C-alpha positions as a printed Julia matrix, in Angstrom:
325×3 Matrix{Float64}:
 -11.94  127.5   162.49
 -10.72  126.27  159.94
 -10.58  128.74  156.47
 -12.36  127.21  153.63
 -10.17  127.81  150.85
 -11.06  127.38  146.78
  -8.0   127.67  144.06
  -8.29  128.56  141.02
  -5.46  127.9   138.24
  -4.41  124.12  138.85
  -0.99  124.95  137.09
   2.82  125.38  138.04
   1.94  128.26  140.63
  -1.34  126.41  141.8
   0.56  123.96  142.68
   3.64  126.02  144.49
   0.14  127.21  146.96
  -1.22  123.72  147.48
   2.35  122.88  148.46
   2.32  125.73  150.97
  -1.02  125.23  152.54
  -0.52  121.8   153.24
   2.02  123.53  155.85
  -0.65  126.13  157.37
  -2.74  124.9   160.11
  -6.59  125.19  160.2
  -6.85  125.92  156.26
  -8.2   123.54  154.05
  -8.63  123.63  149.9
 -12.23  122.19  149.45
 -12.5   123.54  145.36
 -10.25  123.27  142.53
 -11.0   125.27  139.45
  -8.89  124.94  136.29
  -9.84  124.5   132.46
  -9.12  120.92  132.43
 -11.64  118.76  134.24
  -9.36  116.16  133.26
  -6.16  117.72  134.82
  -7.77  119.04  137.54
  -9.23  115.66  139.05
  -5.68  114.83  138.74
  -4.65  117.56  140.61
  -7.43  117.34  143.44
  -7.33  113.36  144.32
  -3.27  114.18  145.01
  -4.48  117.03  147.19
  -7.41  115.61  148.71
  -9.75  118.28  147.16
 -13.28  116.65  147.23
 -14.33  119.24  144.68
 -13.23  120.54  140.99
 -14.74  122.25  138.16
 -13.87  124.53  135.36
 -16.1   126.94  136.58
 -15.13  130.24  139.47
 -18.98  130.7   139.69
 -19.19  126.76  140.46
 -16.52  127.33  144.09
 -17.68  131.03  144.58
 -21.5   129.04  145.22
 -20.46  126.83  147.68
 -21.12  128.31  151.04
 -18.38  127.52  152.87
 -15.94  128.92  150.66
 -14.3   131.54  152.88
 -11.68  132.57  151.03
 -10.17  132.48  147.19
  -6.61  132.15  145.58
  -6.42  133.04  141.92
  -3.57  130.97  139.82
  -4.99  132.17  136.74
  -3.83  133.42  133.57
  -3.24  137.94  133.97
  -6.02  138.86  132.01
  -8.47  137.4   133.94
  -7.06  138.42  136.89
  -8.68  141.97  137.58
 -12.58  140.35  136.79
 -12.2   137.08  138.82
 -10.47  139.29  141.62
 -13.85  141.54  141.62
 -16.33  138.53  140.89
 -14.74  136.89  144.35
 -15.41  140.11  146.08
 -18.6   140.51  145.03
 -19.52  136.79  146.29
 -18.65  138.28  149.83
 -14.76  136.05  149.4
 -11.55  136.97  150.56
  -9.58  137.14  147.57
  -5.53  136.62  147.35
  -4.72  137.08  143.29
  -1.59  136.15  142.34
   1.05  138.75  140.62
  -0.17  140.36  138.35
  -3.1   142.29  140.31
  -4.17  143.55  136.43
  -2.58  144.61  132.89
  -4.23  147.65  132.85
  -4.66  150.4   135.54
  -8.16  150.9   135.32
  -8.83  147.46  135.9
  -6.67  147.94  139.09
  -8.72  150.62  140.41
 -11.87  148.56  139.79
 -10.57  145.93  142.42
 -10.0   148.1   144.97
 -13.08  149.81  144.55
 -15.13  146.36  144.71
 -12.25  145.52  148.2
 -13.54  148.51  149.78
 -17.15  147.94  148.83
 -17.13  144.6   150.13
 -15.1   145.01  153.38
 -13.42  141.49  152.84
  -9.43  140.88  152.51
  -7.97  141.57  149.0
  -4.13  140.87  148.22
  -1.92  140.58  145.77
   0.66  138.25  144.86
   3.84  140.52  145.53
   5.95  137.82  146.97
   9.33  139.53  147.33
   7.77  141.48  150.24
   7.67  137.86  151.77
  11.36  136.28  150.49
  13.4   135.95  153.69
  16.33  137.55  151.9
  14.49  140.6   151.01
  12.94  140.99  154.51
  15.86  140.6   156.25
  17.23  143.58  153.97
  13.87  145.28  155.18
  14.7   144.63  158.6
  17.97  146.16  158.36
  16.22  149.36  156.56
  13.72  149.77  159.57
  16.55  149.27  162.0
  17.86  152.34  160.7
  21.22  150.48  159.76
  20.72  150.92  155.77
  19.8   152.99  153.23
  19.21  151.64  149.74
  21.29  154.21  147.21
  20.85  151.59  144.51
  19.38  148.5   143.2
  20.28  146.62  140.05
  18.04  144.05  139.11
  18.03  141.27  136.41
  14.96  139.07  135.31
  16.11  136.54  132.96
  13.8   133.82  131.44
  14.51  131.28  128.25
  10.9   131.48  126.81
  10.56  132.03  123.24
   7.86  129.81  123.16
   4.58  130.09  125.42
   5.52  127.83  128.11
   4.98  128.89  132.39
   7.82  128.08  134.71
   7.3   124.29  134.12
   8.42  124.54  131.21
   4.64  123.35  129.71
   3.02  124.82  126.45
  -0.01  127.38  128.09
  -2.86  129.17  126.82
  -2.09  132.76  127.59
   1.07  135.03  127.05
   3.61  136.57  130.0
   5.05  139.86  129.74
   7.88  141.41  131.23
   6.03  144.51  131.87
   3.05  144.02  133.83
   3.81  140.23  135.42
   8.19  140.62  135.54
   8.53  144.15  135.76
   6.01  144.53  138.77
   8.02  142.39  141.27
  10.42  144.81  141.15
   8.83  148.18  140.83
   6.76  147.11  143.57
   9.81  145.54  145.84
  11.79  149.17  145.3
   9.62  151.62  146.24
   8.58  149.3   149.27
  11.98  149.06  150.32
  13.24  152.3   150.25
  10.26  153.39  151.74
   9.64  156.07  148.76
   7.67  156.98  145.87
   8.59  156.55  142.41
   8.56  160.05  141.19
  10.59  159.2   137.44
  10.36  156.26  135.46
  12.02  155.66  132.6
  11.55  151.9   129.99
  12.92  150.96  126.44
  12.42  147.63  124.59
  13.2   145.34  122.13
  11.27  144.14  119.33
   8.44  142.85  119.2
   7.6   139.33  118.98
   5.74  138.14  115.52
   3.86  135.25  116.97
   3.85  135.94  120.51
   2.95  139.75  120.34
   5.1   141.22  122.84
   8.9   142.5   123.52
  10.91  139.97  124.43
  13.83  142.1   125.76
  13.41  145.64  128.21
  15.39  148.38  130.65
  13.63  149.87  132.88
  15.03  152.91  135.62
  13.54  153.6   138.41
  14.31  157.17  140.51
  12.61  157.5   143.99
  11.94  160.58  145.67
  14.34  159.83  148.49
  17.06  159.39  145.56
  18.0   155.92  145.36
  17.78  154.69  142.15
  16.82  151.29  140.1
  17.97  149.44  137.15
  15.72  146.68  135.67
  16.93  144.61  132.74
  14.79  141.55  131.72
  14.54  139.28  128.51
  12.72  136.05  127.64
  15.74  135.89  125.49
  18.22  134.6   127.93
  19.73  131.11  127.95
  20.79  131.01  131.42
  21.38  131.07  134.24
  17.57  131.55  134.89
  15.72  133.92  137.49
  15.57  137.34  138.95
  19.0   138.37  140.96
  18.72  141.55  143.17
  21.56  143.91  143.95
  21.21  146.22  146.87
  23.48  148.4   146.81
  23.3   151.2   149.95
  25.11  153.1   152.31
  26.55  150.25  154.76
  26.62  147.1   152.31
  25.81  145.46  149.47
  23.43  142.19  149.42
  22.34  140.15  146.31
  19.14  138.07  146.66
  18.7   135.53  144.78
  15.0   134.61  145.84
  15.31  133.24  149.29
  18.38  133.06  149.63
  20.76  136.32  150.36
  24.59  136.98  149.8
  26.94  140.23  150.73
  28.38  141.54  148.04
  32.11  139.07  148.58
  29.48  136.0   147.55
  29.35  135.05  151.47
  26.34  133.58  152.16
  23.88  135.2   154.73
  21.58  133.12  157.1
  18.31  133.67  157.06
  16.63  130.75  158.12
  15.19  132.93  161.7
  13.67  135.38  159.3
  10.65  134.07  158.96
   8.63  130.86  160.3
   9.71  129.4   157.04
  12.39  129.32  153.99
   9.39  129.84  151.35
   8.14  132.95  149.71
   5.12  131.66  148.73
   4.18  130.1   152.14
   4.97  133.22  153.84
   2.99  135.38  151.77
   0.25  132.54  152.05
   0.4   133.1   155.93
   0.17  136.6   155.14
  -3.77  136.13  153.66
  -4.71  133.94  156.03
  -3.55  135.99  159.2
  -5.15  139.08  157.72
  -8.43  136.89  157.59
  -8.61  135.83  161.45
  -7.25  139.47  162.33
  -9.5   141.66  160.16
  -6.83  143.78  159.53
  -5.33  144.65  155.45
  -3.01  142.17  154.88
   1.41  143.31  153.8
   0.85  143.58  149.29
  -3.51  144.7   150.22
  -4.27  145.87  146.73
  -4.31  149.28  148.01
  -0.84  148.91  148.93
   0.18  147.98  145.68
  -1.89  150.18  143.38
   0.83  152.67  142.83
   3.32  150.23  141.42
   0.84  149.6   138.46
   0.37  153.06  138.23
   3.8   153.35  137.24
   3.77  150.27  135.44
   0.99  151.81  133.83
   2.79  155.4   132.6
   5.87  153.14  131.68
   3.24  151.68  128.83
   2.33  154.75  127.89
   5.91  156.02  126.79
   6.62  152.96  125.65
   3.28  152.68  123.03
   5.18  156.25  122.07
   8.55  154.24  120.49
   6.93  151.53  119.57
   9.96  149.4   117.79
   9.37  147.18  114.82
   8.38  143.02  115.16
  11.45  140.77  115.19
  12.09  138.58  112.4
  11.55  134.3   113.44
  14.47  132.75  114.83
């Protein structure tokens, strides 16, 4: 049976999912949703998608649509995920699940009521580099003592991953920190019991902190230090250093190196080296098999509980606005 998919959001990450789905058998994107109909039609034509619209409700009304992938602005994620579940569709929502804890809890309640697969795009769980480390942990060959993570971008203006202007504002805490907060607890196999954050000045135009530092402690005793910046001029991306009892490993997206910068072959860890493709494969496999996926909305909720506590903490020590640069 072919799974029929509607994809909402034809921007940078929507394209990544469309490219990934092309590599997965028996899955077809039949509807594309985005706010600019002209650009949406261009993307739809490129990928052979027959239906395009500016309204998610139009796609949800299509009876043959089994599942929806949401690559829309963060502020829309929770409400749109609930709309998909209420329409009887399976849903994968790109990270983050929400930008307010109550909204994330509402998505989980909607999933339980609908009984459909609901997954969040916590891609780090699927990158071959992190999977390799996890396999060693599960085999009892490795225990994390510390993770040191740098998430660095240069976004002093409002643009997406392709360097194109966008209409919504990204967020260091609710988006970029979510990757690491979830991955740390997942790899440590232990809940986060203590969290602390400080942030730099609030940008006068974007209204967000451009620099942030987070410390985490797991119940196991493992610690994590996370540095985030939108002011960094390169290199760009997220770099994970695992410091453990039997080795040090550095993960750069799908690639992995040891502490001496020797590259580790992770090509046989999974069927692909593309984290987004592996994430999508898990979503569709869970639908076919009628099971909970890895990175289900219920599994990732503890991450958002930690982010909520950090947001409350930061609100009590708000810095002054930055001067324009």
